[in-house]
C-alpha positions, 0 to 999 in steps of 0.5 A: 644146584641141578648139577648137586641133585645129580651128584646126591642121586649119582652117591645113593643110586652107587650106594644102592648096588652095594647089596648086587655087588655083594651077591656076585662077589663071591667072597663070605661076608666077612672076607668081601668086607675086609678086602673092601675096607682094605682097598677104601682105606689104602685108597683113602691114605694114598689121596691124603699122602698125596693133598700133605692133609694132615688129618690130625686127631686127638687119642682119645677121638681116635680111639672113640671113632675106632669104635663106631669104624668097629661097629660099621664093619659089622654093619657091613658084615651081617648086610652082606650075610643076610644078602646071600643067606637069602637075597639083595631084596630081603637085605634092602628090606631089612635095610629100612628098619634102620629109622625105627633103630633110630628113633628107639635109640637115638633119645636113649643115648641122646638122652633126649625125648623119644617121639612117639609118630616115629616110632609108630613109623617104625613098628610098621616097617618092622611089621612089614618085616615081620609079614615077610618073616611069618610067609616066606620062612626059607629068608628066616636066617637072611631076615634075622641077620638084615636086622642086626644089620639095621640095629647096628647101622643105626647106631653109628650115625648116632654117636658119629653126630658128636665126632661130626660136630669137632671133626671135618666129615673126611676126616671122620670117615678114613677113622672111622673106615681104619677101625673097622680095617682093624678090628676087622683084621682081629676079628678074621680068624675066629670069624673064618672058623665060624663060618669056613670060606670056600676060598681065601683070596677073591677071584679075578672077578671078585677083585674086579668088583671089589674095586667097583666096590671100593672105588665107586661105591666108597670112595666116590660115591662120598665124595660126591655125596660131600660135593652135593652137600655144599649146595644142600641140605643136610635135611634135604639129602637124609630125606633123600637117602631113603631111596637107597633101598628102593634104588637097590630092590629095583636093580635085584629085579633087573638084573636076578629077576628076583621078583619073579622069586618072590611072593605076594607077602613080600611085596604087602610088607615092601608096602608097609614100609613104603608107606612108613619111609613115606610117612616119615618124610611129610613128618620131616618136612613138616617139622623142617617149617616150623623150625624154619617159621620160628626162626623166622 
């Protein structure tokens, strides 16, 4: 069990490190994600070929998974654009709004009842982002992109629930990333017209960080997560992933000293967001206990 928890938190730490890499890599956001998906997809399909493991999925499901992969790709593009227009800390604070948009959109998509308490907690997160936005207008573009990223980031896990009922997580992931890569490949010419790039090909340093992002923060992190799920409940994993923005912000403070660039309003907004995450955690734990009591 201890090994599983260690694997889980290494996976979360690697996920939190992606924002740092987004700042280190000099490519614009669209190209950064395109190269990340290229390297990741090639690696995953190579693993499939080596293992000779067939990933048979009906054509209709493949098309649906590809669509969700396109949403995931746009989520990454807007997240890294937020990092580049603002900074790592601001982008990760906006990332925290995923919980609010999930509470808002999941009942609409899955046709279930809204949880008023979850929506209220989500509004606390939005209030935190508004405080940062209101008092730090220099981050305006980055915050808007970060919120769009959070909306997109809340969508693909909702749709994934349906796919995971029929297919293995590894299968869904590889088709989803492949769909995202194909979509972004078609979109990138238009993207480069709208957002011209200083350079299209990664520098030697960029390529090294792209390998870290693709192999460590995507392939290795996913495998660690899957191994942890064999011993730890999905509830605990989802709960633990609330730490991802915290890890990322701490890393940004340590590596880039972003704490020296941020005003008091950032910490007030961050406090509201952390409070909402803590209360969300307490709510989920209470609901889990109720379910356990009913089953027993």
